[in-house]
C-alpha positions as CSV (number, residue, x, y, z in Angstrom):
1,M,-1.9,36.5,-27.2
2,I,0.6,35.0,-24.7
3,T,1.1,37.2,-21.7
4,L,3.9,37.5,-19.2
5,D,1.7,35.7,-16.6
6,D,1.4,32.8,-19.0
7,I,5.1,32.5,-19.3
8,R,5.6,32.8,-15.6
9,K,2.9,30.2,-14.7
10,P,5.1,27.1,-14.9
11,V,7.5,28.5,-12.3
12,T,5.1,30.5,-10.1
13,A,5.7,28.4,-7.0
14,E,9.5,28.6,-7.5
15,L,9.3,32.4,-7.9
16,E,7.2,32.7,-4.7
17,A,9.8,30.6,-2.9
18,L,12.5,32.9,-4.3
19,D,10.8,36.0,-2.8
20,E,10.7,34.3,0.6
21,F,14.4,33.2,0.2
22,V,15.5,36.8,-0.6
23,D,13.5,38.2,2.3
24,R,15.2,35.8,4.7
25,Q,18.7,36.3,3.3
26,F,18.8,40.0,2.8
27,T,18.7,41.5,6.2
28,A,21.0,44.1,7.8
29,E,21.9,45.4,11.2
30,G,21.0,49.0,11.9
31,E,17.6,50.6,11.3
32,L,18.6,52.9,8.5
33,L,20.3,50.3,6.3
34,S,17.4,47.9,7.0
35,D,14.9,50.5,5.9
36,M,16.9,51.2,2.7
37,L,17.3,47.5,2.0
38,R,13.5,46.8,2.4
39,Y,12.8,49.8,0.2
40,A,15.1,48.7,-2.6
41,L,13.7,45.1,-2.5
42,S,10.1,46.1,-2.4
43,A,9.9,47.2,-6.0
44,R,12.0,44.7,-8.0
45,G,9.9,45.1,-11.2
46,K,8.6,42.2,-13.2
47,G,11.2,39.7,-12.2
48,I,12.1,38.8,-15.7
49,R,15.6,37.6,-14.9
50,P,14.8,35.2,-12.1
51,M,11.9,33.9,-14.1
52,L,14.3,33.1,-17.0
53,V,16.7,31.4,-14.7
54,M,13.9,29.2,-13.2
55,L,12.5,28.4,-16.7
56,S,16.0,27.5,-17.9
57,A,16.5,25.3,-14.9
58,A,13.2,23.5,-15.4
59,M,14.0,22.9,-19.1
60,N,17.4,21.5,-18.3
61,A,16.8,19.7,-15.1
62,P,18.0,16.0,-15.1
63,V,15.0,14.9,-13.1
64,K,11.6,16.4,-12.6
65,G,11.4,18.8,-9.7
66,A,15.1,19.6,-9.7
67,A,14.4,23.2,-10.8
68,A,12.7,23.8,-7.5
69,G,15.9,23.1,-5.5
70,R,18.2,25.4,-3.6
71,R,20.7,25.7,-6.5
72,A,18.2,27.1,-8.9
73,C,16.8,29.5,-6.3
74,L,20.4,30.6,-5.5
75,A,21.2,31.2,-9.2
76,A,18.0,33.3,-9.6
77,M,18.9,35.3,-6.5
78,L,22.4,36.0,-7.7
79,V,21.3,37.3,-11.0
80,E,18.4,39.4,-9.7
81,M,20.4,41.1,-7.0
82,I,23.1,42.2,-9.4
83,H,20.3,43.8,-11.4
84,V,18.9,45.5,-8.3
85,A,22.2,46.9,-7.2
86,S,23.2,48.0,-10.7
87,L,19.9,50.0,-11.0
88,I,20.7,51.8,-7.7
89,H,24.1,52.7,-8.9
90,D,22.7,53.7,-12.3
91,D,20.3,56.1,-10.6
92,V,23.2,57.7,-8.8
93,I,25.2,58.1,-12.0
94,D,22.3,59.5,-14.0
95,E,21.1,61.6,-11.0
96,A,17.6,60.0,-11.5
97,D,14.9,61.0,-9.0
98,M,12.4,58.3,-9.8
99,R,12.6,54.5,-10.2
100,R,9.4,52.5,-11.2
101,G,7.1,55.3,-10.1
102,K,8.8,55.8,-6.7
103,P,11.6,58.1,-5.5
104,S,14.9,56.5,-6.2
105,A,17.2,55.5,-3.3
106,N,19.5,58.5,-4.0
107,A,16.6,60.8,-4.0
108,R,15.4,59.6,-0.6
109,W,18.8,59.1,1.1
110,Q,21.3,61.1,-1.0
111,S,23.8,59.6,-3.4
112,H,26.5,58.5,-1.0
113,K,24.1,56.4,1.0
114,A,22.6,54.9,-2.2
115,V,26.1,53.9,-3.4
116,I,26.7,52.1,0.0
117,L,23.3,50.4,-0.4
118,G,24.2,49.1,-3.8
119,D,27.6,48.0,-2.6
120,Y,26.0,46.2,0.4
121,I,23.6,44.3,-1.8
122,L,26.4,43.2,-4.1
123,A,28.6,42.2,-1.1
124,K,25.7,40.3,0.6
125,N,24.9,38.6,-2.7
126,M,28.5,37.3,-3.1
127,N,28.7,36.3,0.6
128,I,25.5,34.2,0.3
129,G,26.8,32.6,-2.9
130,L,30.2,31.7,-1.3
131,Q,28.6,30.3,1.8
132,S,26.5,28.0,-0.3
133,G,29.5,26.4,-1.8
134,Q,28.2,26.9,-5.3
135,F,31.4,28.4,-6.6
136,D,30.7,27.9,-10.3
137,L,27.6,30.1,-10.0
138,V,29.6,32.8,-8.1
139,T,32.3,32.7,-10.7
140,H,29.8,33.3,-13.5
141,V,28.2,36.1,-11.6
142,C,31.5,37.8,-10.8
143,G,32.3,37.7,-14.6
144,S,29.0,39.3,-15.3
145,M,29.7,42.1,-12.8
146,A,33.0,42.8,-14.4
147,A,31.4,43.0,-17.9
148,L,28.7,45.3,-16.5
149,C,31.3,47.7,-15.2
150,E,33.3,47.6,-18.4
151,G,30.1,48.4,-20.3
152,E,29.3,51.3,-18.0
153,V,32.7,52.8,-18.6
154,L,32.4,52.4,-22.3
155,Q,29.0,54.1,-22.3
156,S,30.4,56.9,-20.2
157,V,33.3,57.5,-22.5
158,L,31.1,57.6,-25.6
159,G,28.6,59.7,-23.8
160,G,31.3,62.3,-23.0
161,V,32.4,62.4,-26.6
162,L,28.9,62.8,-27.9
163,S,27.9,65.4,-25.3
164,G,29.2,68.2,-27.4
165,F,26.5,67.8,-30.0
166,A,23.0,69.2,-30.0
167,K,19.9,67.1,-29.3
168,N,18.5,67.7,-32.7
169,E,21.8,67.1,-34.5
170,F,22.4,63.8,-36.4
171,R,25.6,62.4,-37.7
172,F,26.2,59.4,-39.9
173,V,29.1,57.2,-39.0
174,T,30.7,54.9,-41.5
175,M,33.5,52.4,-41.0
176,N,35.3,49.5,-42.6
177,I,35.4,46.2,-40.8
178,G,38.0,43.8,-42.1
179,G,40.2,41.0,-40.6
180,T,38.6,37.8,-39.5
181,V,35.6,36.8,-37.3
182,T,37.9,36.2,-34.3
183,A,40.2,39.2,-35.0
184,P,38.1,42.0,-36.6
185,D,39.9,45.1,-37.8
186,F,38.0,48.4,-37.5
187,Y,39.4,51.3,-39.5
188,N,38.5,54.3,-41.6
189,V,35.9,55.5,-39.1
190,K,34.3,58.6,-40.4
191,V,31.7,61.0,-39.1
192,Q,29.9,63.0,-41.8
193,R,28.8,66.6,-41.4
194,A,25.9,67.2,-39.0
195,V,22.4,67.1,-40.3
196,R,20.2,69.5,-38.4
197,Q,16.5,68.8,-37.6
198,N,13.9,71.2,-36.3
199,S,13.1,68.9,-33.5
200,A,14.7,65.8,-32.0
201,K,11.4,64.1,-32.5
202,D,11.7,64.4,-36.3
203,S,12.6,61.4,-38.3
204,I,16.2,60.5,-38.6
205,P,17.5,61.9,-41.9
206,T,19.0,59.9,-44.7
207,S,22.6,60.0,-45.6
208,N,23.7,61.9,-48.7
209,S,26.0,59.1,-49.7
210,D,25.8,55.4,-49.1
211,P,29.1,53.4,-48.8
212,D,29.6,50.2,-50.7
213,E,28.1,47.3,-48.8
214,K,31.2,45.2,-49.2
215,S,34.3,44.8,-51.3
216,L,37.0,42.2,-51.8
217,T,40.6,43.1,-50.7
218,Q,43.7,42.0,-52.4
219,D,44.2,39.0,-50.1
220,G,40.7,37.7,-51.0
221,N,39.1,38.6,-47.7
222,T,35.8,40.4,-47.7
223,T,35.7,43.8,-46.1
224,F,32.3,45.0,-45.0
225,R,31.5,48.7,-44.8
226,F,28.7,49.7,-42.4
227,K,26.8,52.9,-41.9
228,F,24.7,53.8,-38.9
229,E,23.3,57.0,-37.6
230,I,23.6,58.4,-34.2
231,P,21.2,61.0,-32.7
232,V,23.5,62.8,-30.2
233,G,23.2,65.3,-27.4
234,P,22.9,67.2,-25.3
235,G,25.0,70.3,-26.2
236,D,24.9,73.5,-28.0
237,G,25.9,72.1,-31.4
238,G,27.7,75.4,-32.2
239,L,30.9,76.0,-34.1
240,G,33.7,73.4,-34.1
241,G,31.5,70.5,-35.2
242,D,34.1,69.1,-37.5
243,A,36.6,69.0,-34.6
244,K,34.1,67.2,-32.5
245,G,33.5,64.7,-35.2
246,Q,37.2,64.0,-35.5
247,V,37.4,63.4,-31.7
248,F,34.5,61.0,-31.9
249,E,36.1,59.2,-34.9
250,Q,39.4,58.7,-33.1
251,T,37.7,57.7,-29.8
252,L,35.3,55.2,-31.4
253,E,38.1,53.6,-33.5
254,N,40.4,53.2,-30.5
255,L,37.5,51.7,-28.4
256,L,36.6,49.2,-31.1
257,K,40.2,48.1,-31.5
258,N,40.3,47.3,-27.8
259,V,36.9,45.6,-27.4
260,D,37.0,41.9,-26.7
261,F,33.9,40.6,-28.5
262,G,34.4,37.1,-27.0
263,L,34.5,35.4,-30.4
């Protein structure tokens, strides 16, 4: 069986050079911020993202050894530091006390200091990128940061809508998807009545009715009708479930109509 170490082996030297590069670049004035920064960078996980950047650079390098250059190292750093900062911010939003078996930054230094730490890493990341003159890399990274924020807001909105349901309550959502690939049209979003389970660990129930998989409209276009189930929570799941379902229907339909899928 192929292991992660096997995959990492071709770029082991490059990843070690990246670690040294990050240690040199990510420093701060002031004892507290320096301690927080060292703590955040000391447990970066498996390093999947920089490994993929290095492997991609090696596969597409015009000449042998080009993947070991400063540009590839910079690209790997930009991607990895976005990940590090986003996890710090995620822990603040989720009020998480642990991260990879250690107390999270917000648990050790309170949320407002953790937010500043995440912001500092992002700012330092962009500053290093701009000083390098690799403006195309910085542009791609800034676009990724914007997409990350948009996704976080979308998740927050849907989470707020779903928070009125119980942890052991399941609802089936059906919708029609028409239009074209580049201009999809989402409509007729429906949330079925809740199906109660004795425990959230129970298997997800099956729907009482399955919608038609697809149908042809009058203009000859094919309209697909999808069904998917959502285990939702937390919440009391009390009275007013139908009203909550209607709120979710309208919210999801409005969100889908305003999502740019990049097609």
